[in-house]
N, C-alpha and C positions, 0 to 999 in steps of 0.2 A: 595277181594272175600268175599262174605258173607258166613256164615256157611251153608246156604241151597244150594249154588252153587256147582256144581260138576265140578272139572277141567277136561280138555281133557286128558284123561288117554290113554295109549297105548291099542290098541285092542288085543294085545297078553298077557296082564296081567291077571292072574288067581289067585284065592284063593281056598284053600282046604276047602271048606264048601259045605254043601248041597244047591243046588238051585241058586248058583251064576251065572254060565255060562257066565261070561264076562260082566255083567250088570254094566256099570260105576257107577251108583247111588248106587247100593248095595255094591260095592267094596268100594267106598268112604265113605259109612255110617260105615263100620267097620274099618276105619283107626286107631282107637284108641284101637282095640281089641288086647291085647298083646298075645293071643293064636293063631292068624291067620297065616297061612303059605302061602306065595306067591310064584309063580313060572312064568316063561316065557314060552309061547308056542313055541317060536322060538328056544330056546335052550333046552327046556324041563328040565330046572334046575332052582334053585333059583338065578342063575345069568343071566343077560341079555347078548346080544351080545357084549355089551361094557365092560363085566366082572365086572360090578358093581352089588350089590345085588338088588333083585327085591322087591319093596315095593310100596304100594298104594301111599304113600307121595312122592315117587321118580320117579315114571314111568309116567312122564308127558311130554309135548312138549319140555321142556328145555333139555331133555336127547337126546343124538344123535341117539339112536336106537329106540326112540319112534316113532310108526306108529299110529297116532290117527285113530279112527273109520272113515271109509269113504275114507281113503287114500289107494292107491294101491301099487302094487309090484314095481313101479318105484322108489319110495322113498326108499323101502327095498333094492332094488339093489344098490342104491347110498350109502346107510349106510353101506352095507357089503363091498363095494369097499373101502370106508373110513376106515373101520376096518382093512381091509388087508394091506392098505398103512401105517397105524399106526403101525402094527405089524412088518413091515420090516425096 
């Protein structure tokens, strides 16, 4: 991936900065900002549904809980069922 390309980030990834509102390009642009605070809108915490920490470099399609923009609730339901099975 070239430095100008934005990976497919989870649509529930957010950063505590003014004016971000889930824009993947803006989130990706601040990936090296050491003062950025990230959280997941699904869990409303700094950990995602898979209990791993949320970060712009880690919240992509390779993560089991990632729901890229344009994907619906069907994938979310499947991921939550996966998590429930993994916990038992």
